[in-house]
C-alpha positions as CSV (number, residue, x, y, z in Angstrom):
1,X,169.6,-56.0,5.1
2,X,168.0,-53.8,7.8
3,X,164.8,-51.7,7.9
4,X,163.9,-49.0,10.4
5,X,161.4,-49.8,13.1
6,X,160.2,-47.8,16.1
7,X,160.4,-49.7,19.4
8,X,159.1,-48.7,22.8
9,X,162.7,-49.5,23.9
10,X,165.4,-51.5,22.4
11,X,169.1,-52.4,22.6
12,X,171.6,-52.6,19.8
13,X,172.8,-56.2,19.4
14,X,176.3,-54.9,18.6
15,X,177.1,-51.9,20.8
16,X,174.4,-52.3,23.5
17,X,173.1,-48.7,23.0
18,X,169.5,-48.2,24.1
19,X,167.3,-46.3,21.7
20,X,163.6,-45.9,20.8
21,X,164.4,-46.1,17.0
22,X,166.6,-48.9,15.8
23,X,167.2,-50.9,12.6
24,X,165.6,-54.3,12.5
25,X,167.4,-57.2,10.7
26,X,165.4,-58.3,7.7
27,X,167.0,-61.7,7.4
28,X,165.8,-65.2,8.4
29,X,165.9,-64.2,12.1
30,X,162.6,-62.3,11.5
31,X,163.9,-59.1,13.1
32,X,165.3,-60.7,16.2
33,X,168.3,-58.5,16.1
34,X,168.3,-54.6,16.3
35,X,171.1,-52.3,15.3
36,X,172.0,-48.6,15.4
37,X,173.1,-48.6,11.8
38,X,174.6,-50.8,9.1
39,X,178.0,-50.5,10.6
40,X,176.8,-52.1,13.8
41,X,175.0,-54.8,11.9
42,X,178.2,-55.5,9.9
43,X,180.3,-55.6,13.1
44,X,177.9,-58.1,14.7
45,X,177.5,-60.4,11.6
46,X,180.1,-62.9,12.7
47,X,177.8,-63.7,15.7
48,X,174.4,-63.1,14.3
49,X,174.8,-65.2,11.1
50,X,174.5,-68.4,13.2
51,X,170.8,-67.8,13.7
52,X,170.3,-65.7,10.5
53,X,172.0,-67.7,7.7
54,X,172.2,-66.5,4.1
55,X,170.9,-68.5,1.1
56,X,170.5,-72.3,1.6
57,X,172.7,-72.3,4.8
58,X,171.0,-73.7,7.9
59,X,170.5,-71.9,11.2
60,X,172.3,-73.1,14.3
61,X,170.9,-76.5,15.4
62,X,169.4,-76.3,18.8
63,X,168.7,-80.0,19.5
64,X,171.3,-82.3,21.0
65,X,171.7,-85.1,23.6
66,X,172.6,-84.7,27.2
67,X,174.5,-87.3,29.3
68,X,173.3,-86.8,32.9
69,X,176.4,-86.6,35.1
70,X,177.0,-88.6,38.3
71,X,174.8,-87.3,41.1
72,X,172.2,-86.0,38.7
73,X,168.6,-87.3,39.4
74,X,168.7,-88.8,35.9
75,X,172.3,-90.2,36.2
76,X,171.2,-93.9,35.7
77,X,169.1,-93.1,32.6
78,X,170.3,-93.1,28.9
79,X,171.2,-89.8,27.1
80,X,168.4,-87.3,27.1
81,X,167.2,-85.8,23.8
82,X,166.9,-82.0,24.5
83,X,166.4,-78.7,22.9
84,X,167.9,-75.3,23.9
85,X,165.3,-72.5,24.1
86,X,166.1,-68.8,24.6
87,X,163.6,-67.1,26.8
88,X,163.3,-63.7,28.5
89,X,164.8,-63.4,32.0
90,X,163.6,-61.4,35.0
91,X,165.2,-58.2,33.7
92,X,163.8,-58.5,30.2
93,X,167.1,-59.8,28.8
94,X,167.9,-63.3,27.6
95,X,167.9,-66.6,29.5
96,X,168.1,-70.2,28.5
97,X,165.9,-73.3,29.3
98,X,166.7,-76.8,28.3
99,X,163.5,-78.7,27.3
100,X,163.0,-82.4,26.5
101,X,162.8,-82.9,22.7
102,X,161.4,-85.5,20.3
103,X,164.0,-84.9,17.6
104,X,165.0,-88.6,18.0
105,X,161.4,-89.8,18.3
106,X,159.4,-90.5,21.4
107,X,161.1,-93.8,22.4
108,X,164.2,-92.1,24.1
109,X,161.8,-90.1,26.3
110,X,160.0,-93.1,27.7
111,X,162.6,-93.8,30.5
112,X,162.3,-90.2,31.6
113,X,158.5,-90.3,31.6
114,X,158.7,-93.5,33.6
115,X,161.1,-91.9,36.1
116,X,159.1,-88.6,36.5
117,X,155.6,-89.9,36.4
118,X,155.7,-93.5,37.7
119,X,153.3,-92.5,40.4
120,X,150.5,-91.7,37.9
121,X,151.3,-93.9,34.9
122,X,149.1,-97.0,35.0
123,X,150.4,-98.6,31.8
124,X,152.6,-98.2,28.8
125,X,150.0,-96.1,27.0
126,X,150.0,-93.6,29.9
127,X,153.8,-93.5,29.9
128,X,153.8,-92.8,26.1
129,X,151.3,-90.0,26.5
130,X,153.4,-88.4,29.2
131,X,156.5,-88.6,27.0
132,X,154.6,-86.9,24.2
133,X,153.4,-84.2,26.6
134,X,157.0,-83.7,27.7
135,X,158.2,-83.4,24.1
136,X,155.8,-80.5,23.5
137,X,157.7,-78.2,25.8
138,X,155.8,-78.9,29.0
139,X,158.6,-80.3,31.1
140,X,162.2,-79.0,31.3
141,X,165.3,-81.1,31.5
142,X,166.8,-78.0,33.2
143,X,164.5,-74.9,33.7
144,X,167.2,-72.3,34.2
145,X,170.8,-72.7,33.2
146,X,171.3,-68.9,33.2
147,X,171.2,-66.4,36.0
148,X,169.6,-62.9,35.5
149,X,172.1,-60.0,35.7
150,X,170.9,-56.7,37.1
151,X,171.7,-54.0,34.4
152,X,173.2,-51.9,37.2
153,X,175.8,-54.6,37.7
154,X,176.6,-55.3,34.1
155,X,174.7,-54.3,30.9
156,X,174.4,-57.2,28.5
157,X,173.5,-57.2,24.9
158,X,170.0,-58.6,24.0
159,X,171.4,-62.0,22.9
160,X,173.8,-62.4,25.8
161,X,173.2,-64.2,29.1
162,X,175.1,-65.2,32.3
163,X,175.5,-69.0,32.4
164,X,175.6,-70.7,35.8
165,X,178.7,-72.9,35.5
166,X,178.7,-73.7,39.2
167,X,175.3,-75.5,39.2
168,X,175.0,-76.5,35.5
169,X,178.6,-76.8,34.3
170,X,177.7,-80.0,32.3
171,X,174.9,-78.3,30.4
172,X,177.0,-75.2,29.7
173,X,179.8,-77.3,28.3
174,X,177.4,-79.2,26.1
175,X,175.9,-75.9,24.8
176,X,179.4,-74.6,24.0
177,X,180.5,-77.8,22.3
178,X,177.4,-77.8,20.1
179,X,177.9,-74.1,19.1
180,X,174.6,-73.0,20.6
181,X,176.3,-70.5,22.8
182,X,179.7,-68.7,22.5
183,X,181.8,-67.4,25.3
184,X,182.3,-63.6,25.0
185,X,185.2,-63.5,27.4
186,X,183.2,-61.3,29.9
187,X,182.5,-62.6,33.4
188,X,180.3,-61.4,36.3
189,X,179.9,-62.4,39.9
190,X,176.3,-63.1,41.0
191,X,174.9,-63.2,44.5
192,X,176.5,-65.5,47.0
193,X,178.6,-67.4,44.4
194,X,182.3,-67.1,44.9
195,X,183.2,-67.6,41.2
196,X,182.5,-65.4,38.3
197,X,180.2,-66.7,35.6
198,X,180.8,-66.4,31.9
199,X,178.7,-64.2,29.7
200,X,177.8,-66.1,26.5
201,X,176.1,-65.1,23.2
202,X,173.1,-67.2,22.5
203,X,172.7,-68.3,18.9
204,X,169.0,-68.9,19.1
205,X,165.9,-66.6,18.5
206,X,163.9,-65.2,21.4
207,X,160.8,-67.3,21.9
208,X,158.7,-65.0,24.1
209,X,158.2,-61.4,25.2
210,X,157.2,-59.5,28.4
211,X,153.5,-59.3,27.4
212,X,153.3,-63.1,26.9
213,X,155.1,-63.7,30.2
214,X,152.7,-61.5,32.1
215,X,149.7,-63.2,30.4
216,X,151.0,-66.7,31.2
217,X,151.6,-65.7,34.9
218,X,148.1,-64.2,35.2
219,X,146.5,-67.3,33.6
220,X,148.5,-69.5,36.0
221,X,147.5,-67.6,39.1
222,X,143.9,-67.5,38.0
223,X,143.9,-71.3,37.5
224,X,145.5,-71.9,40.9
225,X,143.0,-69.6,42.5
226,X,140.1,-71.6,41.0
227,X,141.7,-74.7,42.4
228,X,141.9,-73.1,45.9
229,X,145.7,-72.7,46.0
230,X,147.6,-69.6,47.0
231,X,150.3,-68.5,44.5
232,X,153.8,-68.8,45.7
233,X,156.7,-67.1,43.8
234,X,159.8,-69.3,44.2
235,X,163.0,-69.4,42.2
236,X,164.6,-72.4,40.6
237,X,163.1,-75.2,38.6
238,X,164.0,-78.3,36.6
239,X,165.2,-81.6,37.9
240,X,168.3,-80.5,39.7
241,X,168.4,-79.3,43.3
C-alpha cells in the first residue's frame, strides 16, 4: 500500500525520478521507500520486500559475524559480532557502516574491548563496560564501507550505494553472502581508484537524516571547542588504514 506525502525533495526508489510529491510506502518499512505511483512500487517490490515483509515474515537480518582477514588490525582475534547500518552519505544518499553488535551477548566483544582500550582498562569490569559501550553503536568495526557518488557522475536510487571492494572486499562479500546488500550490476569509477566499484541495493532502513547529521556535527564541534580543541574535518574511519 502507498499513501501520498509531500516531500521537500525525494527520489523514487524504482525509477530514480526526483519530485516534490511522491507516494510513501505504508508497510513495515515505515515509509522508507518513495514511489511515483503504484506501478513503480510494484516494479520495485522484489527488492523492497526484504526490508518491508508482508504478514508474519521477518525483515532482512542485519547482524552477522565477521572473520577479520590477514593483515587486518583484528586478524588475531575471534570472529566479530557486527551489525550493518544504513546511514546517509555526504551527498544525502545511502551509505553503510558496520558496527559492533551484542546479538551474541557481550562476551564475544571482550577481546575487541581489550585490544582497543587496553591503555585505559584497569580491570575486567572496565573492559566489560567498554564492550557494552561498543555494543551501543559507539565504535564501528568499519566506519565506511561505501564511497559517496557525486550525482553528476552517476545518479543512484535512494537505497543504492557504491561499495568499496578495493579496501573492504571482505566486508562487501560478507554483506552479499548474508543478503544484506544485492549487486545491481551497475559499476562506477571513483577518484584515484583504477577499478570500478559495484553499486548495490541496501536491504536496510535509513537510520538518520540530514537534520540529525547537522545537529550531531554541531554538538560535536561545540563539545570540542569547550575542551579547547580545533575541529578537523578528515575522511576515513574505523579500524582499517
